[in-house]
Backbone as a ProteinNet text record, in pm:
[ID]
protein_1_A
[PRIMARY]
MNAGDSFRARESTTIRGLNSGRHFHATASDFGNRQSGMGWVWIGWVGILALAAIAAGQSPEEKTAKYMESVRHQPELLLPFLQAMPKGGDLHVHLYGAIYAESMIDWASENALCVDRSTSKLIHAACDSCEPYRNKPSVRCAYQDHILYDQLVDAWSMRNWHAAEESGHDHFFATFDKFGPAFEKHVGDALAEVASRAAADHLQYVELMHTADGAGAAMLGAKIGWDDDFARLRDKLLAGGMADVVASVRSQLDADEARKKEVLHCGTAQAAAGCEVAIHYLYQVLRGLPRSRCLRRSCSDLS
[TERTIARY]
-2401	-2428.4	-2587.2	-2689	-2801.1	-2809.6	-2993.2	-3011.5	-3007.8	-2978.9	-2982.7	-2805.4	-2725.4	-2611.5	-2558.9	-2614	-2566.9	-2677.6	-2756.8	-2788.5	-2743.3	-2683.2	-2598.1	-2440.4	-2414.7	-2276.8	-2276	-2437	-2445.5	-2471.6	-2498	-2581.1	-2444.2	-2467.9	-2436.2	-2437.9	-2312.9	-2361	-2317.3	-2381.9	-2289.3	-2306.5	-2176.1	-2170.8	-2051.6	-2161.5	-2129.1	-2007.2	-1896.3	-1769.5	-1810.9	-1739.3	-1793.5	-1742.3	-1844.5	-1797.1	-1744.6	-1775.3	-1682.9	-1828.5	-1933.6	-2030	-2006	-1940.3	-1889.7	-1965.7	-1987.1	-2043.5	-1961.5	-1885	-1812.2	-1926	-1859.1	-1976.4	-1898.6	-1945.3	-1882	-1960.7	-1926.4	-2014.2	-1962.2	-2064	-2098.7	-1997.6	-1954.8	-1830.8	-1672.4	-1687.1	-1519.8	-1543.7	-1625.1	-1660.9	-1565.9	-1570.4	-1519.4	-1360.4	-1308	-1146.9	-1186.8	-1213	-1241.5	-1268.9	-1330.8	-1352.1	-1223	-1134.6	-1016.5	-969.1	-989.1	-928.1	-1016.7	-1176.6	-1278.4	-1239.7	-1253.7	-1171.4	-1068.9	-1004.1	-882.3	-920.8	-1026.9	-1085.4	-1164.2	-1227.4	-1338.1	-1270.6	-1138.6	-1047.2	-971.7	-934.5	-861.6	-974.7	-1142.8	-1238.5	-1262.4	-1284.6	-1264.1	-1154.3	-1056.1	-923.3	-945.7	-1040.4	-1006	-1173.7	-1267	-1353.6	-1300.4	-1251.1	-1170.1	-1132.5	-991	-922.9	-1020.4	-1119.9	-1180.5	-1259.4	-1311	-1439.7	-1261.2	-1143.3	-1052.1	-1031.8	-1047.5	-1003	-1160.4	-1304.1	-1351.7	-1427.7	-1344.1	-1312.8	-1244.9	-1152.4	-1062.5	-1129.7	-1047.6	-1144.1	-1057	-1126.5	-1074.1	-874.9	-902.9	-750.5	-674.7	-756.2	-597.1	-551.2	-722.1	-663.4	-590	-639.8	-523.1	-371.4	-339.2	-205.1	-140.2	-221.8	-178.7	-131.3	-202	-180.3	-83.1	-45.2	27.7	197.4	171.4	291.1	357.9	237.1	274.6	322.4	334.8	356.7	456.3	497.5	624.1	725.2	770.7	879.4	862.5	722.6	709.3	649.1	739.2	636.5	588.4	562	485.1	380.7	343	172.9	242.3	270.7	291	228.3	327	243.8	133.7	57.1	-54.5	-133	-143.6	-207.6	-232.7	-90.1	-53	-141.1	-134.8	-184.2	-365.2	-429.5	-545	-629.7	-512.1	-559.1	-646.9	-704.4	-777.2	-705.8	-668.2	-587	-619.7	-593.6	-646.6	-625.7	-521.6	-415.1	-305.8	-282.7	-107	-89.4	21.7	67.2	189.9	190.7	315.4	342.5	302.5	281.1	326	463.4	488.6	439.7	334.5	281.5	390.4	503.2	627.4	652.4	706.4	756.8	645.9	523	432.7	344.2	491.7	470.5	524.5	472.8	541.1	622.5	762.1	857	768.8	676.6	621.5	562.3	455.7	328.9	394.3	528.8	558.6	621.2	627.1	701.1	629.8	476.5	409.6	330	363.5	314.7	402.8	529.1	636.5	648.3	589.4	583.1	440.8	327.6	182.6	216.7	359.4	380.1	483.6	493.7	607.9	750.7	788.8	903.2	1012.3	1144.7	1290.1	1340.4	1446	1548.6	1647.2	1733.7	1913.8	1991.5	1999	2064	2177	2231.8	2313.2	2333.5	2194.7	2140.7	2015	1909.5	1805.1	1720.4	1711	1625.6	1572.6	1470.6	1329.7	1403.6	1356.9	1394.6	1283.3	1213	1174.5	1247.3	1235.7	1301	1283.7	1388.7	1363.1	1428.7	1311.9	1393.9	1467.5	1577.2	1610.2	1557.1	1575.7	1537.2	1571.8	1479.5	1482.3	1624.4	1742.9	1856.7	1877.6	1928.9	2013.4	2125.6	2115.6	2234.2	2237.3	2117.2	2097.6	2123.6	2134.7	2152.4	2053.2	1947.8	1845.1	1707	1665.3	1547.5	1429.6	1308	1184.3	1180.6	1078.4	1035.1	969.7	928.8	812.3	929	1084.9	1190.3	1152.1	1183.6	1151.8	1065.1	991.9	900.9	939.3	1002.3	1095.1	1217.9	1275.3	1439	1431.3	1411.6	1433.8	1598.5	1644.9	1782.9	1759.6	1662.4	1673.9	1533.6	1442.2	1334.1	1349.9	1485	1550.8	1599.1	1657.8	1727.2	1664.1	1585.8	1479.1	1427.1	1324	1299	1442.2	1521.6	1672.5	1643	1671.4	1728.9	1558.8	1439.8	1368	1328.5	1359.2	1322.6	1452	1399.7	1502.1	1550.2	1488.6	1476.7	1661.5	1731.8	1910.9	2008.2	1929.5	2030	2126.6	2278.6	2377.3	2407.3	2445.8	2502.9	2628.1	2716.5	2853.4	2880.7	2798.2	2766	2720.7	2645.7	2607.9	2519	2469.1	2381	2313.6	2199.1	2045.6	1989.7	2031.8	1947.5	1983.6	2082	2183.8	2086.2	2038.6	1992	1823.9	1730.2	1611	1622.1	1710.5	1620.5	1674.7	1827.5	1856.8	1721.8	1572.5	1523.1	1425.4	1395	1259.9	1309.5	1434.4	1408.8	1470.6	1494.2	1527.3	1340.4	1228.2	1125.8	963.5	1049.2	901.1	827.7	928.4	834.4	683.8	720.3	620.5	477.3	462.4	371.6	263.2	342.3	298.8	166.5	62.4	-77	-211.2	-55.3	-113.5	-101.3	-155.4	-155.9	-255.2	-353.2	-518.1	-492.1	-420.7	-389.5	-299.6	-171.2	-155	-193.9	-288.5	-384.8	-543.3	-514.2	-592.6	-507.4	-391.2	-261.1	-289.8	-230.5	-233.6	-325.3	-451	-593.7	-649.6	-575.9	-630.1	-526.4	-408.9	-337.3	-342.4	-363.1	-417.7	-539.6	-644.7	-766.5	-689.3	-630.6	-582.8	-471.4	-460.5	-422.4	-545.3	-634	-723.8	-717.7	-618.3	-599.3	-768.7	-816.5	-886.5	-880.3	-745.9	-757.8	-572.1	-503.4	-395.9	-382.8	-292.5	-256.3	-94.4	-166.4	-36.8	44.1	170.1	255.8	258.4	195.8	191	154.6	286.7	269.2	229.9	109.7	22.1	38.2	64.4	145.7	196.4	265.4	378.9	490.7	515.4	631.4	554.7	425.2	371.9	397.4	399.7	423	559.1	642.9	818.3	839.5	775.3	859.5	821.8	680.6	610.6	647.9	722.9	834.1	929.5	1017.3	1140.7	1138.2	1014.8	960.4	957.4	918.2	852	979.8	1055	1155.5	1090.3	1238.7	1143.6	1125.7	1099.9	1027.8	1022.8	1097.1	1101.6	940.6	874.6	700.2	631.4	546.1	527.6	371.3	329.8	209.4	171.5	312.7	368.7	357.7	472.9	490.6	403.3	245.3	145.5	88.6	80.9	2	84.4	247.2	316.8	277.1	217.8	187.5	57.9	-35	-140.9	-134.5	-62.1	-55.4	0.8	55.7	193	68.1	-2.6	-81.5	-68.7	-52.6	-85.7	-258.1	-310.5	-443	-483	-415.3	-401.1	-366.7	-281.3	-221.2	-255.4	-327.5	-409.1	-585.7	-647.6	-721	-672.8	-568.1	-528.9	-508.8	-439.1	-440.6	-538.8	-642.6	-784.2	-805.7	-814.2	-911.4	-806.4	-706.7	-635	-642	-620.5	-683.4	-826.8	-878.7	-1016	-985.6	-937.3	-945.6	-881	-791.1	-698.5	-754.9	-854.1	-940.7	-1043.5	-1094.8	-1220.5	-1184	-977.7	-938.8	-959.6	-882.9	-931.5	-1048	-1102.8	-1279.3	-1287.4	-1254.3	-1314.4	-1255.9	-1057.4	-1006.7	-1017.9	-1109	-1166.9	-1327.7	-1379.2	-1489.3	-1598	-1558.2	-1668.8	-1720.3	-1874.8	-2043.4	-2103.1	-2017.7	-2092.6	-2063.8	-2196.9	-2187.8	-2014.2	-1961.2	-1817.6	-1724.1	-1761	-1659.5	-1575.8	-1463.4	-1304.4	-1326.5	-1245.6	-1237	-1163	-1096.4	-1038.6	-1077	-1215.7	-1330.9	-1388.8	-1332	-1390.8	-1281.3	-1149.9	-994.7	-1049.5	-1051.6	-1032.2	-891.8	-896.3	-753.5	-741.7	-646.4	-619.9	-460.9	-415.7	-282.3	-241.4	-116.5	-8.9	29.5	69.9	130.7	293	410	488.4	532	667.9	710	893.7	939.1	1103.8	1193	1192.1	1269.9	1462	1463.5	1592.9	1605.2	1481.6	1505	1487.6	1544.5	1531.5	1427	1453.8	1283.3	1208.8	1235.3	1085.6	1018.7	1058.3	1010.2	915.6	1014.8	912.9	834.5	836.6	681.6	525.3	628.7	519.9	424.2	559.9	426.2	338.7	379.3	322.7	184.5	225.9	73.8	-30.8	51.1	-58.4	-87.6	-26	-71.8	-201.3	-208.3	-305.1	-449.6	-395.7	-516.3	-624.8
2966.5	2962.7	2950.1	2841.6	2896.5	2878.6	2903.8	2943.7	2797.1	2689.3	2595.5	2579.4	2627.6	2618.9	2749.5	2879.7	2917.3	2937.3	2909.8	2840	2728.2	2696.3	2563.5	2601.1	2696.7	2723.2	2852.4	2892.4	3025.8	2903.9	2760	2719.1	2705.4	2646.9	2659.2	2517.4	2433.2	2294.7	2266.4	2220.2	2197	2090.9	2085.2	1902.3	1972.6	1921	1900.7	1762.9	1851.8	1804.3	1669.2	1561	1461.3	1529.1	1493.7	1524.1	1641.2	1733.5	1883.7	1992.4	1927.5	2040.5	2138.4	2160.1	2253.2	2316.4	2380.3	2362.3	2426.3	2330.3	2422.9	2421.4	2518.1	2550.3	2578.2	2537.3	2503.5	2469.5	2560.2	2560.1	2484.7	2488.1	2361.8	2376.7	2466.2	2512.5	2426.5	2444.8	2439.5	2297.9	2244	2126.7	2021.4	1992.2	1940.9	1880	1998.3	2024.5	1965.9	1978.5	1933.8	1756.4	1741	1614.1	1507.2	1524.5	1495.3	1452.3	1581.7	1626.2	1549.6	1534.2	1501.4	1340.5	1296.1	1150.1	1133.2	1178.8	1145	1185.5	1319	1247.1	1115.6	1126.3	1010.3	874.5	812.7	733.9	705.2	849.4	904.2	814.3	872	792.5	705	626	456.9	402.1	408.1	409.6	397	492.6	553.1	438	372.5	323.3	149.3	144.4	24.1	-4.6	91	66	60.4	133.6	141.4	-12	-31.4	-199.5	-312.8	-259.3	-405.4	-407.6	-266.8	-233.2	-289.1	-344.5	-317.2	-460.9	-562.2	-710.2	-740.1	-687.1	-735.7	-739.3	-852.4	-865.2	-735.8	-755.9	-644.1	-679.2	-789.7	-874.5	-814.5	-846	-814.3	-681.2	-540.5	-409.1	-333.5	-443.2	-458.5	-447	-566.3	-627.7	-494.6	-447.8	-363.7	-234.2	-224.1	-55.1	-55.5	-121.9	-184.3	-209.1	-281.3	-296.7	-139.2	-69.3	104.8	161.1	176.9	243.6	215.2	46.4	-47.9	99	143.2	279.7	385.9	380.3	545.7	526.2	513.8	539.6	617.8	723.6	870.4	811.6	702.5	667.9	546.1	434.5	317	311.8	357.4	396.3	357.7	530	488.5	394.3	342	212.7	143.3	80.6	0	2.9	102.5	151.8	126.6	195.3	177.3	54.3	-66.2	-221.9	-323	-314.7	-399.7	-527.4	-577.7	-701.5	-764.3	-922.9	-962.4	-969.8	-1039.9	-1032.1	-969	-944.7	-894.3	-994.1	-1083.9	-1205.4	-1198.7	-1234.4	-1244.4	-1080.1	-1000.1	-895.3	-847	-816.5	-819.6	-672	-678.1	-546	-438.8	-461.3	-347	-299.7	-410.6	-313.3	-277.9	-294.7	-189.1	-31.6	-23.8	119.6	220.6	381	472.7	504.7	573.5	614.3	724.1	790.6	932.5	895.5	771.6	725.7	731.6	634.4	554.5	673.4	800	932.9	939	943.3	1043.7	928.4	789.1	696.5	697.1	751.3	706.7	854.3	989.8	1074.2	1071.2	1048.1	965.7	870.4	823	721.7	757.3	928.9	991.5	885.9	841.1	795.6	917.2	807.4	892.8	844.3	915.9	852.3	812.9	735.3	754.3	838	949.2	1028.9	919.6	869.7	781.5	695.5	595.2	489	464.2	568.5	545.4	512	489.7	368.6	432.3	370.7	414	358.8	448.4	391.1	464.6	381.4	425.3	455.7	615.2	684.7	805.6	900.3	1047.1	1131.4	1159.6	1219.5	1348.8	1389.5	1542.5	1657.3	1745.9	1879.6	1880.9	1968.7	1923.9	2054.9	2084.8	2178.4	2054.1	2145.6	2109.5	1952.7	1824.3	1731.5	1702.4	1724.7	1647.6	1494.1	1408.2	1243.7	1218.1	1170.5	1124.8	1173.2	1281.9	1382.7	1308	1398.5	1320.4	1299.7	1188.8	1199.3	1337.1	1366.3	1511.1	1636.3	1614.2	1755.4	1721	1593.1	1611	1693.1	1737.3	1841	1955.1	1951	2111.7	2125	1974	2019.1	1891.4	1941.1	1898.4	1743.9	1757.1	1739.5	1632.6	1604.1	1488.4	1385.5	1493	1401	1297.6	1350.8	1347.1	1182.9	1201.1	1105.4	987.4	1035.5	916.9	790.7	904.1	860.6	748.1	839.2	702.2	608.4	613.1	527.1	401.5	380.7	345.9	301.6	295.2	309.1	303	231.1	248.7	403.3	470.4	622.2	647.4	662.1	736.7	629.1	498	431	442.4	372.4	387.2	225.9	187.4	84.2	73.2	117.3	127.3	151.1	194.2	228.8	57.5	8	-156.7	-177.8	-296.9	-394.4	-365.2	-362	-379.6	-440.1	-567.5	-664.6	-596.7	-587.3	-542.6	-425.6	-306.7	-150.8	-211.3	-309.2	-329.2	-401.7	-522	-590.7	-530.5	-422.8	-342.3	-215.2	-188.7	-115.1	-146	-271	-335.3	-271.6	-325.6	-260.2	-161.3	-76.1	46.7	115.1	75.4	153.4	73.5	6.4	-128.3	-55.1	7.8	59.7	122.9	194.7	275.3	260.3	94.8	-21.4	2.7	10.7	-30.8	101	1.5	80.4	116.7	98.2	167.1	23.4	-57.4	-152.1	-159.7	-97.7	-134.5	28.8	110.9	259.7	165.6	68.3	23	-69.1	-136.5	-245.8	-129.7	54.3	114.5	149.5	203.5	247.9	160.3	39.8	-90.4	-81.7	-99.7	-116	20.3	105.7	205.6	263.5	162.6	204.9	64.4	-51.4	-149	-71.7	-18.4	18.1	95.5	206.1	299	181	99.8	38.1	-71.5	-91.3	-126	-287.4	-326.4	-422.7	-512.6	-642.8	-689.7	-756.1	-770.6	-914.1	-874.5	-852.2	-819.8	-979.9	-1051.8	-1119.4	-1066.5	-1080.1	-1007.9	-1086.6	-1043.6	-1158.8	-1036	-1114.8	-1056.5	-1121.9	-1088.2	-1186.8	-1107.9	-1131.1	-1093.5	-1118.7	-1226.1	-1217.5	-1151.9	-1077	-1010.4	-1071.3	-1209.6	-1311.1	-1396.5	-1382	-1410.3	-1555.9	-1641.5	-1783.8	-1830.5	-1768.1	-1705.4	-1800	-1639.5	-1632	-1757.8	-1796.8	-1934.6	-2072.8	-2044.1	-2171.6	-2142.2	-2061	-2064.7	-2071.7	-2057.5	-2106.2	-2193	-2259.2	-2449.7	-2519	-2516.9	-2556.5	-2691.3	-2770.2	-2874.5	-3021.4	-3049.9	-3249.8	-3294.5	-3416	-3528.7	-3566.7	-3557.3	-3623.5	-3458.5	-3536.1	-3413.1	-3416.7	-3532.7	-3507.5	-3444.3	-3525.7	-3390.9	-3301.5	-3244	-3115.8	-3007.4	-3097.7	-3026.5	-2972.7	-3071.6	-3014.4	-2959.4	-2936.2	-2821.1	-2691.9	-2717.5	-2545.5	-2497.7	-2661.3	-2599.1	-2527.1	-2612.2	-2585.7	-2466.6	-2424.6	-2293	-2144.6	-2197.5	-2075.7	-2032.5	-2116.1	-2106.5	-2106.1	-2123.6	-2066.7	-1956.7	-1904.6	-1747.4	-1671.8	-1747.3	-1641.1	-1665.9	-1765.8	-1773.1	-1625.2	-1597.1	-1597.6	-1428.6	-1353	-1224.6	-1245.3	-1304.7	-1221.8	-1255.8	-1303.1	-1307.1	-1159.4	-1109.6	-998.9	-848.7	-880.3	-794.2	-731.5	-876.3	-878.4	-805.6	-869.1	-787.9	-626.3	-603.1	-474.6	-354.4	-397.6	-354	-338.9	-462.4	-447.5	-339.2	-334	-217	-97.5	-114.6	50.7	86.9	-42.6	-24.8	34	-47.5	6.7	193.3	201.4	357.5	387.5	388	485.9	529.2	417.1	414.9	462.4	502	542	372.1	240.7	123.4	180.7	143.8	143.9	221	286.7	445.9	517.2	615.9	657.1	741.2	749.2	830.3	699.4	576.2	464.4	500.1	468.4	454.8	360.4	360.4	245.8	129.7	153.9	29.5	-61.8	-3.2	-102.2	-226.5	-201.7	-316.7	-420.5	-394.9	-497.3	-589.7	-738.2	-878.2	-837.4	-849.3	-904.1	-1000.3	-1098	-1180.9	-1217.7	-1307.9	-1310	-1446.8	-1442.9	-1510.5	-1492.3	-1647.6	-1625.6	-1655.7	-1541.5	-1594.9	-1690.5	-1761.4	-1848.3	-1806.9	-1824.6	-1763.6	-1883.7	-1963.8	-2052.8	-2061.6	-1926.7	-1887	-1995.5	-1975.3	-1969.9	-2090.4	-2095.9	-2252.8	-2343.6	-2426.1	-2530	-2506.4	-2541.2	-2468.1	-2342.6	-2226.9	-2162.1	-2161.1	-2226.1	-2264.4	-2320.5	-2423.1	-2495	-2459.5	-2344.7	-2307.6	-2204.8	-2149.4	-2034.5	-2066.3	-2214.2	-2305	-2341.9	-2401.9	-2448.8	-2288.9	-2169.9	-2053.3	-1994.2	-2090	-1982.4	-2116.9	-2189.4	-2362.1	-2337.9	-2279.9	-2255.9	-2141.9
-7172.1	-7045.3	-6998.3	-7001.1	-7049.4	-6893.3	-6833	-6711.7	-6586.5	-6644.3	-6547.8	-6508.4	-6620.2	-6532.6	-6462.8	-6491.7	-6459.4	-6286.7	-6226.8	-6135.4	-6080.4	-6152.6	-6064.4	-6036.6	-6106.9	-6087	-5929.8	-5950.1	-5822.8	-5701.2	-5706.4	-5632.4	-5520.1	-5368.7	-5312.5	-5235.7	-5187.1	-5156.9	-5008.4	-4916.1	-4810.2	-4748.5	-4700.7	-4650.5	-4489.2	-4391.3	-4257.1	-4235.6	-4155.9	-4159.9	-4047	-4035.8	-3936.6	-3815.2	-3682.2	-3577.2	-3532.8	-3574	-3627.4	-3564.9	-3660	-3635.2	-3710.2	-3792.1	-3906.3	-4011.9	-4127.2	-4222.6	-4309.3	-4452.8	-4601.3	-4687.3	-4740.3	-4870	-4974	-5104	-5201.9	-5293	-5465	-5559.8	-5616	-5727.3	-5798.5	-5875.2	-5937.3	-5985.6	-5928.7	-5824.7	-5779.2	-5668.1	-5717.6	-5681.8	-5673	-5779.6	-5876.2	-5810.8	-5852.1	-5752.4	-5630.1	-5494.1	-5366	-5418.5	-5454.3	-5464.5	-5411.9	-5470.7	-5393.7	-5334.3	-5219.9	-5078.4	-4976.3	-5037.8	-4990.6	-4947.5	-5083.6	-5101.7	-4983.9	-4996.4	-4872.6	-4708.4	-4680.7	-4555.4	-4527.9	-4657.6	-4589.4	-4569.2	-4634.2	-4651.9	-4535.6	-4479.2	-4274.9	-4170.2	-4244.1	-4167.9	-4145.7	-4256.1	-4269.6	-4200.6	-4196.8	-4150.2	-3983.3	-3903.2	-3813.4	-3774.1	-3823.7	-3771.1	-3782.7	-3863.3	-3920.8	-3740	-3730.6	-3630.1	-3478.8	-3488	-3405.1	-3410.9	-3447.2	-3513	-3435.7	-3456.4	-3411.8	-3284.6	-3229.6	-3106	-3067.1	-3040.6	-3034.5	-2992	-3107.1	-3093.3	-3000.8	-2959.3	-2851	-2665.7	-2641.7	-2541.9	-2415.6	-2293.2	-2202.8	-2176.7	-2129.2	-2136.7	-2215.2	-2330.3	-2431.8	-2446.5	-2408.8	-2468	-2369.8	-2217.4	-2075.8	-2184.6	-2167.9	-2235.8	-2288.8	-2396	-2519.2	-2467.7	-2336.2	-2284.9	-2245.2	-2131.4	-2074.3	-2146.5	-2232.1	-2328.9	-2350.1	-2423	-2485.3	-2362.6	-2209.7	-2121.4	-2027.4	-2039.6	-1982.2	-1983.8	-2074.8	-2030.4	-2050.1	-1975.7	-1930.4	-1782	-1697	-1554.5	-1477.7	-1585.7	-1513.2	-1531.3	-1632.5	-1698.5	-1626.3	-1596.8	-1553.1	-1418.3	-1327.2	-1214.8	-1152	-1263.8	-1212.4	-1267.9	-1373.3	-1403.1	-1330.3	-1252.1	-1183.8	-1086.5	-983.9	-866.1	-918.5	-1035.6	-1056.3	-1074.5	-1106	-1138.3	-1022	-1043.8	-943.3	-895.3	-769.5	-778.1	-678.1	-655.2	-552.2	-442	-373.7	-277	-210.3	-63.7	-92.6	24.2	1.5	96	177.8	312.1	336.1	376	449.6	434.3	576	645.4	800.2	841.2	918.3	990.9	996.5	1086.9	1153.8	1015.5	905.2	786.3	730.7	720.7	622	652.3	734.6	814.1	757.5	736.1	764	844.7	846.3	1000	996.4	886.2	990.5	1059.5	1060.1	1126.2	1268.9	1258	1394.1	1472.9	1411	1476.1	1597.8	1508.2	1541.7	1661.5	1661.7	1807.8	1893.9	1866.7	1968.5	2028	1975.9	2015.8	2171.9	2123.7	2164.4	2268.2	2278.6	2416.2	2447	2446.7	2538.8	2546.6	2438.6	2406.4	2430.1	2440	2382.1	2327.3	2265.6	2171.9	2137.1	2127.8	2132.6	2020.4	2042	1904.9	1862	1905.9	1827.5	1820.6	1794.2	1760.4	1715.1	1750.6	1641.8	1698.6	1811.8	1948.3	1965.3	1997.6	2079.2	2246.8	2331.4	2437	2540.2	2679.9	2796.4	2855.1	2934	2999.3	3030.8	3119.6	3175.8	3064.9	2938.3	2836.5	2805.2	2732.7	2776.2	2695.5	2742.3	2675.2	2490.5	2460.3	2259.1	2267.7	2334.9	2291.5	2195.7	2095.1	2041.9	2060.6	2009.6	1995.3	2127.3	2213.8	2369.5	2332	2406.9	2411.8	2392.9	2417.1	2439	2452	2325.2	2334.4	2361.2	2381.7	2338.3	2141.4	2153.5	1987.6	1963.4	2049.2	2054.5	1995.9	2014.1	1954.2	1819.3	1783.4	1603.8	1541.3	1581.4	1521.3	1499.9	1606.2	1594.9	1514.9	1500.9	1462.7	1383.1	1261.6	1118.1	1125.1	1143.1	1163.1	1230.4	1324.3	1423	1333.2	1290.8	1242.7	1101.5	1018.4	929	925.7	1082.1	1131.8	1123	1181.2	1209.4	1105.7	1028.2	929.4	819.3	827.9	732.2	785.2	920	1023.3	1045.6	1032.7	1052.3	883.5	827.6	635.2	589.2	444	354.5	273.1	304.5	238.1	302.5	151.2	169.3	261.4	217.5	211.8	141.7	195.2	123.4	115.4	11.1	21.6	2.9	45.5	20	202.7	251.5	414.7	468.6	425.5	511	398.8	422.8	315.3	358.9	275	283.6	351.1	361.9	419.6	592.3	633.9	751.5	765	707.4	722.9	766.4	661.1	714.6	839	844.1	1002.7	1131.9	1093.1	1168.9	1255	1174.3	1173.5	1272.5	1293.6	1368.5	1545.6	1603.9	1687.3	1728.3	1661	1699.3	1700.2	1611.6	1616.1	1703	1734.8	1791.2	1892.8	2012.4	2127.4	2033.8	1909.5	1874.4	1855.8	1855.1	1811.4	1937.2	2083.5	2182.2	2205.9	2205.2	2182.9	2075.7	1900.7	1803.2	1719.3	1702.2	1633.4	1562.3	1628.9	1548.5	1459.5	1510.2	1360.9	1270.7	1295.1	1226.7	1104.3	1147.4	1103.9	972.9	1046.5	960	860.6	915	798.7	687.1	710.5	565.3	471.2	532.2	518.6	404.7	487.4	428.5	247.9	321.5	144.6	65.5	72.7	24.5	-97.2	-4.8	-76.5	-183.5	-125.3	-243.2	-368.8	-348.2	-469.7	-506.7	-472.3	-511.9	-483.8	-382.4	-330.8	-208.5	-291.6	-156.9	-73.7	-64.7	32.5	97	227.5	269.3	382.3	421.2	481.7	565.1	675.3	754.6	814.3	870.7	969.6	1095.2	1214.6	1317.3	1463.5	1554.4	1687.2	1786.1	1703.2	1842.7	2022.9	2001.9	2130.2	2218.9	2177.2	2223.3	2252.4	2183.7	2263.9	2382	2480.3	2605	2541.8	2465.2	2453.2	2430.8	2367.5	2407.1	2511.3	2599.4	2749.9	2789.7	2795.3	2867.1	2847.6	2681.5	2666.3	2724.7	2746.3	2827	2975.5	3015.7	3172.2	3203.7	3070.7	3129.6	3087.1	2996.4	2947	2882.1	2765.2	2700.4	2766.6	2672.3	2735.2	2614.5	2615.3	2485.2	2485.3	2578.2	2618.2	2533.3	2461.9	2402.1	2473.4	2491.1	2597.2	2733.2	2762.5	2924.7	2879.6	2806	2743.5	2703.3	2696.3	2687	2795.1	2875.9	3044.8	3064.5	3103.2	3143.9	3092	2955.3	2918.8	2970.8	2933.9	2991.5	3134.7	3217.3	3372.5	3421.9	3360.5	3280	3267.7	3191.9	3180.2	3009.3	2956.5	2768.1	2734.7	2841.1	2784	2845.9	2921.7	2934.2	2835.2	2772.7	2701.6	2543.5	2488.5	2424.9	2442.3	2536.2	2567.8	2568.1	2639.2	2599.7	2474.6	2394.8	2250.1	2156.9	2209.4	2115.5	2176.6	2278.1	2358.6	2287.2	2305.4	2255.3	2089.6	1988	1883.3	1891.5	1921.3	1918.8	1932.3	2034	2065.9	1958.7	1869.7	1803.8	1659.9	1635.4	1549	1545.7	1715.6	1704.8	1655	1720.5	1716.8	1563	1453.6	1345.9	1242.2	1249.2	1290.4	1269.3	1408.4	1497.7	1399.7	1337.9	1230.2	1111.4	1091.2	923.8	948	1021	1039.5	963.6	1020.1	938.4	1002.1	912.6	922.9	995.3	929.6	941.7	810.8	803.1	653.3	574.5	669.9	621.4	602.7	587.5	572.7	545.2	521.8	454.1	388.9	228.8	165.2	248.4	275.7	375.6	441.6	457.9	561.4	473.2	307.1	230.1	229	279.1	261.6	374.8	320.1	401.7	480.4	587.3	664.6	740.8	703.7	790.8	862.9	905.9	965	987.7	964.9	976.3	1061.7	1177.2	1347.8	1293.6	1353.2	1306.9	1425.4	1374.5	1475.2	1398.4	1481.9	1437.6	1486.4	1368.9	1385.1	1418.1	1433.6	1525.3	1659.6	1707.1	1858.8	1893.3	2041.3	2133.6	2073.9	2065.3	1997.7	2134.4	2249	2362	2306.6	2274.1	2183	2118.9	2017	1903.6	1879.5	1955.7	1991.1	2071.2	2170.5	2227.3	2106.7	2080.9	2010.6	1842.3	1856.4	1737.3	1798	1928.7	1981.5	2030.1	2015.5	2076.5	1926.2	1814.8	1690.8	1659.1	1685.8	1647.4	1774.8	1844.4	1959.4	1891.9
[MASK]
+++++++++++++++++++++++++++++++++++++++++++++++++++++++++++++++++++++++++++++++++++++++++++++++++++++++++++++++++++++++++++++++++++++++++++++++++++++++++++++++++++++++++++++++++++++++++++++++++++++++++++++++++++++++++++++++++++++++++++++++++++++++++++++++++++++++++++++++++++++++++++++++++++++++++++++++

């Protein structure tokens, strides 16, 4: 072995691992034995770079669709993916059906309401004490009576609903008569809750079903009665106070929206994300009511 060969045998060749920052030392004598292994490393990296190039060529829609398919049957990954996904709007949202039962318990408590323990229905009355199993305790008693609290949540929502006991349709629609009074003086709080949850779900727009007149137009219709002559009927409605109903609705809705902005701190440095959610309203006309009431509600809506 001449001096040059001896030098090359002792010489160390440094190879920097891709991305790792590590140094690998190999003498010239054993470098040939490692060439095959390093070849596989390079092939692996070429494959990775090729896949990255393919991914880079995909549109955002294609990448999103591909990921969704990959997590479609993995609820723990699918839920946060769908929640974080930007969305357009949520239409035909019933305001009273979009609020958690726990919030309604708080509002009913603030309204000093009682609850009929046998029906879970809120009532305006002189409440019983908070002793166990009294007939009409204050809703405030639920905070120290977990049995009552759980009863109200189950009765006012679909939690723990059992198909063997009643249909989902019957249970759901029965809830509205039970918790309705909780919304008195709290529609603005309800609007804030809906807006906050919409923002958390990355919604930009919500269209709420909301009978803002508190059935005022329907009651006026019942009072005035029906007339086949629509022009004459309109005159009767206006003379009977329809303009006052419309003015009252506008005033109340302005107050409710002001309350929503107050709760969410809109217009301040601490504004919640819900402030950016656009809310529009759909006025409800219940077709099951007598025709005179349906017409009055329609007139109120158009006004």
